[in-house]
N, C-alpha and C positions, 0 to 999 in steps of 0.2 A: 513676355507673358505665358506664351504657351509653355515654356520651360518650367514656370512655376507652377501650372497647372499640372504637368507629368510629375513634377517631383511631389506634390501633394496627393497624386493618384497612387503614385507608387508606394508612398509611405501608408496610404489605406490598404493596400495589398499586405505589405508587410505588418503592419500591425493587424490586420485579419488572421494571417496565419499565426503569429505570435500570441495572439488570443487563445488560441488551442492549446497553447502551452504555458502560459502565465496566468491564465483565467480570464473572466470576463470583463477585468478592468483593460486587458489589451484590447477586446473588441470595442470597448467603451471609447478608447483612444482612437481606435479606426474609424468609428462613426463621427467622431467630433473632427478628425482630419478629413472626413468626405463631405461634412457640412461646409467646412472651410473651403474645399476645392469648388463644391457647387455654389458659394456666394463669388469665389474668384470667376468662375464661368458666367455667373449672371452679369457681374462687374464688365466683364469681356464683351457680352452681347450688348450691354447698355452703351459701351462706348465704340458701337459699331465694328467689332471684329466678329460678327455673327457669321456662321457658316454651318453647314449641314452637320460637319464634325463636332463643332462646339455641342449642338444639342443632341448629338448622339452620345457624347461624353457626359453630358449633363444628366441624360435621362439614365444611363448606366450607372453613373455615379449616385443618384438617389435610389436606384433599387438597391445597391449595395450597401450604401450608408443605413438604409432603412433595416435591412437584413441585419447589418452588425448591430444595430442601436435594439433590433427585436433579441437578439442572441444574447447581448449583454444584459438587458432588462431580465431575460429568463435566468441567466446565470447568476446574477446579484440577488434575483429573488430566491433562489433554491441553494444560494451557497452555502447555508448552515444547516441545512436540511439532511436527515440521514437517508441514505440511498436503501430502498427496499430490498430485504435480502442480504444485506451487508451485516457482517459479523460485527454487531455492536457489544456483545458480551464477551471478556476474556475466556480462554478455554481453560486457563488455571482453576483448579479446583474440580474440574468436570470429571466425572466416573467414566471408566469404559472397560474394555475387554483386551488382554493380549491375545493377538490373532497368532504369533508365533512366539517361540521361547525367547524370552530376553535374557541373553547371556553376555553382556549386560545390555546389548543392544539388541532391537528386532522392530516387530510392527505392531501397532495397537489400532484399536477401533474405537475412537471417540466422537459422539454425536454423529454417528454414521459415516464418518470418514476417517480411512486409514492413514495413519501417522508414523513415520519413523520416530522411535522411541528409545531412552535409555532407563534401564532401571537406576534408581538411586540407592536401594537397599538390598542388592543381592540378584540373584537368578531366579525369574519369574516364569514358571511353566505357561505354556499355550493354554488359553482358557480361563486364566486367572482375572479376578476382577482388579483394577488398577484405579489410581486417581493421579490426576496431573498435577505436579507440583511446579515444573518450570515449563515455559513456552518460548519458542524460539523457532529456527529451522529445523530442530530436532527437539520432542519432547522430553523432559526429565519426568518420570512417572515413580510411583511408591506403590507398593503391594502387600497386604498382609500374608500372602502368600509366598513371599520372596524367601528363598533359601540362601544363606550366606556361602559365598564360593568356599571352598577348602582351601586354606593356606598352601597347601602342597600343591594345588593346581597353580598357583601364581606365587611362585617363591620370591619374588622382587616386590611383590606389591606392598602397599603400606598394611594392608589386613594382616598379610603373612608377618611382618616385622611386629605387628602388634601382638598376635597369637604366640609367636615364638618367643618374644622377649618379656613377656609377662611376668611379674614376680609369681612366686608359689603361693604368698600370703593371700594375693589376690583371688587366686583360683580357690583356695581355703574359705574365703570370705564368701564367695560367689556360691559354695555349697551349701552353707549354711542357710 
């Protein structure tokens, strides 16, 4: 009988620790296992296997099970709620300022925070207004003040290939 109690109490401890990783359902399982261990201990006491260790384990089990049930209840109650201060709005579309020159990478300030960013439409001088187009580890930004890089600076880029191999008629149409 004592082995059964030991196994149940061990599972209570494991479920309580796992509850911090898997969520409130883990704590709920631990509380349920704790109630099962408490019932087992009461049955042991009723069958004459009473001793001081049994009541110490019973008391500790009730405190731990009650605590786990409280944690599970609070966790399930607030599971869908938004945490105050958490970013609930996407940063895509937000406007900011280039802190450093974006050639094409650099630093921008958006919503009071500095971010690593890459300009999606050319080099952007520091101090220019930008808008966030893509968000990830690094922001993709667009600026009306962007200057297209010279094709000669990047002779192997797609932009250079476009400018060097553009037909003469396209240039004439652009002038009209």
